[in-house]
C-alpha positions as CSV (number, residue, x, y, z in Angstrom):
1,M,-15.9,-31.7,22.1
2,K,-16.5,-28.0,21.7
3,K,-16.8,-27.5,25.4
4,E,-13.5,-29.3,26.0
5,I,-11.7,-27.2,23.5
6,T,-13.1,-24.0,25.0
7,E,-12.1,-25.1,28.5
8,L,-8.6,-25.9,27.3
9,V,-8.2,-22.6,25.7
10,Q,-9.6,-20.7,28.6
11,G,-7.0,-22.4,30.8
12,V,-4.2,-21.2,28.5
13,G,-4.7,-17.7,29.9
14,D,-3.0,-18.9,33.1
15,L,0.0,-19.9,31.1
16,V,0.3,-17.5,28.1
17,T,-0.9,-14.0,27.7
18,L,-0.4,-11.7,24.8
19,P,1.7,-8.6,25.6
20,D,-0.1,-5.4,26.2
21,V,1.6,-3.8,23.2
22,F,-0.1,-6.2,20.8
23,I,-3.5,-5.9,22.5
24,R,-3.3,-2.1,22.3
25,I,-2.1,-2.2,18.7
26,N,-4.9,-4.6,17.7
27,Q,-7.5,-2.4,19.3
28,L,-6.1,0.7,17.5
29,V,-6.0,-1.0,14.1
30,E,-9.6,-2.1,14.5
31,S,-10.8,1.3,15.7
32,P,-12.0,3.8,12.9
33,N,-11.0,6.7,15.2
34,S,-7.3,5.8,15.6
35,S,-4.5,7.2,13.6
36,A,-1.0,6.1,12.6
37,V,0.3,8.5,15.3
38,D,-1.7,6.6,17.9
39,I,-0.3,3.3,16.8
40,A,3.3,4.6,16.7
41,Q,2.8,5.9,20.3
42,A,1.5,2.5,21.4
43,V,4.5,0.7,19.8
44,S,6.9,3.1,21.5
45,Q,5.6,2.1,24.9
46,D,7.4,-1.2,24.5
47,P,11.2,-0.7,23.9
48,A,11.9,-4.4,23.2
49,F,9.2,-4.5,20.5
50,T,10.4,-1.2,19.1
51,V,13.9,-2.6,18.6
52,R,12.5,-5.7,16.8
53,L,10.2,-3.6,14.6
54,L,13.0,-1.3,13.5
55,R,15.4,-4.3,12.9
56,V,12.8,-6.1,10.7
57,A,11.8,-2.9,8.9
58,N,15.5,-2.2,7.9
59,S,16.3,-5.8,6.9
60,P,16.7,-6.9,3.3
61,Y,13.6,-9.0,4.1
62,Y,11.4,-6.0,3.3
63,G,13.8,-4.2,1.0
64,F,12.7,-0.6,1.7
65,S,14.8,1.9,-0.2
66,S,15.5,4.3,2.7
67,S,16.5,3.8,6.3
68,I,13.7,3.5,8.8
69,D,14.9,5.1,12.0
70,T,11.8,6.0,13.9
71,V,8.6,4.1,14.9
72,A,6.4,6.7,13.2
73,K,8.3,6.2,9.9
74,A,8.0,2.5,10.3
75,V,4.3,2.7,10.8
76,S,3.8,5.0,7.8
77,I,5.9,2.9,5.4
78,I,5.0,-0.6,6.5
79,G,1.4,0.2,7.2
80,T,-0.8,-0.3,10.3
81,S,-2.1,-3.8,9.4
82,Q,1.4,-5.1,8.8
83,I,2.6,-3.5,12.1
84,R,-0.2,-5.6,13.8
85,N,0.9,-8.7,12.0
86,L,4.5,-8.1,13.0
87,A,3.5,-7.4,16.6
88,L,1.4,-10.6,16.7
89,S,4.2,-12.8,15.2
90,T,6.8,-11.7,17.7
91,A,4.4,-11.6,20.6
92,I,3.1,-15.1,20.2
93,A,6.6,-16.5,19.6
94,S,7.9,-14.9,22.8
95,S,4.8,-15.7,24.8
96,F,4.9,-19.4,24.1
97,S,8.7,-19.7,24.5
98,G,8.3,-20.3,28.2
99,L,5.8,-23.1,28.0
100,S,7.2,-26.4,29.3
101,N,7.2,-29.2,26.8
102,K,9.0,-32.5,26.8
103,L,7.6,-34.0,23.6
104,V,9.0,-32.0,20.8
105,S,11.9,-29.6,20.1
106,M,10.7,-26.0,20.3
107,D,13.5,-25.1,17.8
108,N,12.1,-27.6,15.3
109,F,8.5,-26.4,16.0
110,W,9.3,-22.7,15.3
111,R,11.5,-23.6,12.3
112,H,8.6,-25.5,10.7
113,S,6.3,-22.6,11.6
114,L,8.7,-20.0,10.0
115,Y,9.2,-22.2,6.9
116,C,5.4,-22.3,6.6
117,G,5.1,-18.5,7.0
118,L,7.8,-17.9,4.4
119,A,6.3,-20.3,1.9
120,A,2.8,-18.9,2.5
121,R,4.0,-15.4,1.7
122,K,5.7,-16.4,-1.5
123,L,2.6,-18.3,-2.6
124,A,0.3,-15.4,-1.7
125,V,2.4,-13.1,-3.9
126,L,2.1,-15.5,-6.8
127,A,-1.6,-16.1,-6.2
128,G,-2.5,-12.4,-5.8
129,K,-5.7,-10.9,-4.4
130,C,-4.7,-11.3,-0.8
131,D,-2.5,-9.7,1.8
132,A,0.8,-11.6,1.6
133,E,2.1,-10.3,5.0
134,A,-1.1,-11.4,6.7
135,V,-0.8,-14.8,5.0
136,F,2.8,-15.0,6.3
137,T,1.4,-14.5,9.9
138,A,-1.2,-17.1,9.3
139,G,1.5,-19.6,8.2
140,L,3.7,-18.7,11.2
141,L,0.8,-19.4,13.6
142,H,-0.9,-22.3,11.9
143,D,0.2,-24.9,14.5
144,I,-0.2,-22.9,17.8
145,G,-2.8,-25.3,18.9
146,E,-0.1,-28.0,19.1
147,L,1.7,-26.1,21.8
148,V,-1.5,-26.0,23.9
149,I,-1.9,-29.8,23.5
150,F,1.7,-30.5,24.3
151,N,1.5,-28.5,27.5
152,R,-2.1,-29.2,28.7
153,L,-2.6,-32.8,27.5
154,P,0.9,-34.3,27.3
155,Q,-0.2,-37.9,27.7
156,Q,-2.8,-37.6,24.9
157,A,-0.2,-35.8,22.8
158,Q,2.3,-38.5,23.2
159,A,-0.3,-41.1,22.4
160,S,-1.1,-39.3,19.2
161,L,2.6,-39.0,18.2
162,L,3.1,-42.7,18.9
163,Q,0.0,-43.6,16.8
164,V,1.5,-41.7,13.9
165,L,4.8,-43.5,14.3
166,D,3.1,-46.9,14.5
167,S,0.8,-46.4,11.6
168,A,1.6,-48.4,8.4
169,D,-0.2,-45.8,6.2
170,E,1.6,-42.7,7.6
171,L,-1.5,-41.4,9.5
172,P,-1.4,-37.5,9.7
173,L,-1.0,-36.1,13.2
174,Y,-4.3,-34.2,13.1
175,Q,-6.2,-37.4,12.4
176,A,-4.4,-39.2,15.2
177,E,-5.3,-36.4,17.5
178,Q,-9.0,-36.7,16.4
179,Q,-8.9,-40.4,17.2
180,T,-7.2,-39.9,20.5
181,M,-8.9,-36.8,21.8
182,G,-11.9,-36.1,19.6
183,F,-10.4,-32.9,18.2
184,D,-7.2,-31.7,16.7
185,H,-4.6,-28.9,17.0
186,A,-6.1,-26.9,14.2
187,Q,-9.5,-26.8,15.9
188,L,-7.9,-25.9,19.2
189,G,-5.8,-23.2,17.5
190,G,-8.8,-21.7,15.9
191,E,-10.6,-21.4,19.2
192,L,-7.5,-19.8,20.7
193,A,-7.5,-17.2,17.9
194,R,-11.2,-16.5,18.7
195,Q,-10.5,-16.1,22.4
196,W,-7.6,-13.7,21.6
197,K,-9.8,-11.8,19.2
198,L,-7.3,-12.2,16.4
199,P,-8.3,-11.1,12.9
200,P,-10.9,-13.4,11.3
201,M,-8.6,-14.4,8.5
202,L,-6.0,-15.7,10.9
203,E,-8.6,-17.6,12.8
204,E,-9.9,-19.3,9.7
205,C,-6.5,-20.2,8.3
206,I,-5.4,-21.7,11.6
207,E,-8.6,-23.6,12.1
208,Y,-9.0,-25.0,8.6
209,H,-5.5,-25.5,7.3
210,H,-6.1,-29.3,7.3
211,D,-9.8,-28.9,6.2
212,I,-9.8,-26.3,3.5
213,Q,-13.3,-27.2,2.3
214,S,-14.7,-25.7,5.6
215,A,-13.1,-22.3,5.0
216,R,-16.0,-20.0,4.1
217,R,-14.7,-16.4,4.4
218,Y,-11.1,-16.8,3.4
219,P,-10.8,-19.9,1.3
220,R,-7.9,-18.6,-0.8
221,E,-5.7,-17.7,2.2
222,T,-6.6,-21.0,4.0
223,A,-5.6,-23.0,0.9
224,L,-2.3,-21.1,0.6
225,V,-1.5,-22.0,4.2
226,H,-2.4,-25.6,3.5
227,I,0.0,-25.8,0.6
228,A,2.7,-23.9,2.4
229,N,2.5,-26.3,5.3
230,I,3.4,-29.2,3.0
231,L,6.1,-27.2,1.2
232,A,7.6,-26.4,4.6
233,Q,7.8,-30.1,5.3
234,M,9.6,-30.6,2.0
235,A,12.0,-27.8,2.8
236,E,12.8,-29.3,6.2
237,V,13.5,-32.8,5.0
238,Q,15.3,-31.4,1.9
239,T,13.2,-33.2,-0.7
240,L,11.3,-32.2,-3.8
241,D,9.5,-35.6,-4.0
242,R,5.9,-35.1,-3.1
243,D,5.7,-38.8,-2.0
244,D,8.0,-38.0,0.9
245,V,5.5,-35.7,2.6
246,A,1.8,-35.5,3.3
247,P,-0.4,-35.0,0.3
248,I,-1.7,-31.6,-0.8
249,N,-5.5,-31.4,-1.2
250,P,-6.0,-31.0,-5.0
251,Q,-8.7,-28.4,-4.3
252,A,-6.0,-26.1,-2.9
253,W,-4.5,-25.7,-6.4
254,E,-8.0,-24.9,-7.8
255,I,-8.8,-22.4,-5.1
256,T,-5.5,-20.5,-5.3
257,G,-5.1,-20.7,-9.1
258,L,-1.6,-22.0,-8.6
259,S,0.1,-24.9,-10.4
260,A,2.2,-27.4,-8.5
261,A,4.6,-27.7,-11.4
262,D,5.2,-23.9,-11.3
263,V,5.6,-23.2,-7.6
264,I,6.8,-26.2,-5.6
265,E,10.5,-26.3,-6.5
266,T,11.1,-22.6,-6.5
267,T,9.2,-22.0,-3.2
268,V,11.0,-24.8,-1.4
269,R,14.4,-23.7,-2.6
270,E,13.8,-20.0,-1.9
271,T,12.6,-20.7,1.6
272,Q,15.6,-22.9,2.3
273,A,17.8,-20.1,1.3
274,E,16.1,-17.6,3.5
275,I,15.4,-19.6,6.7
276,A,18.6,-18.8,8.7
277,E,18.2,-15.0,8.1
278,A,14.5,-15.2,9.0
279,E,15.2,-17.1,12.2
280,A,17.7,-14.5,13.3
281,L,15.3,-11.7,12.3
282,F,12.2,-12.9,14.1
283,F,13.7,-15.0,16.9
284,G,17.0,-13.4,17.5
285,K,18.9,-16.6,16.6
286,A,19.4,-19.3,14.0
287,F,18.0,-22.5,15.4
288,S,20.3,-25.5,15.8
289,S,19.8,-28.2,13.3
């Protein structure tokens, strides 16, 4: 199984590559010898990313009190790790947009991903003791393994989807994938994160968002993404009834210190109110319903 996952991910390199600007920013953030000036120079090499960065930095989404009109100012105010998160979010969304896929709507896929990111950020702020912006990125990218499966294993992906539809007990997709292929999209996404040398927190959240007991280094962040994934489903289908969506692992509430009664309704409603603006901000459009 591990070998098959690795081979699938290695093959993705022929289809999807991360832009040079992200690779360079990632290297600089990880290097103890780099400075904010170095990162600003790297960002400036990519005009399209520079435009996106300044648009996001000046949006009500972040609420900075003064106008951010240069890359250097953006890096100094937003911070280097958040610049990396922003670069990664936009890079992966744009990189995967060209993948052929006849099984699911890409608009629906990215809307769910963005809902999850927004919910994860809100939950992270409430839970404390973690980087809310990094958790947003983890939420946004939690299902990237699905895109690989849809593209590289379309017949198995279709079989998994049909198994979910035909199941009387509402079998979760990741369990159908395990039965059909021997692995699931979360495991595949985790391996993709390792191959791309993404930050370890992102790797763990992606790989274990359906299996939070296995998260060893970042259990709180992983549990937040797990909860956010379900709240994203609630926001999408416009329900506050937990019976309408997949169950939340009770351990997630214990790990995060959050209470379902305190956070579910407010998080769902707030993400619903923000989704259109967030779609335009991160993807340049509001997705069709």
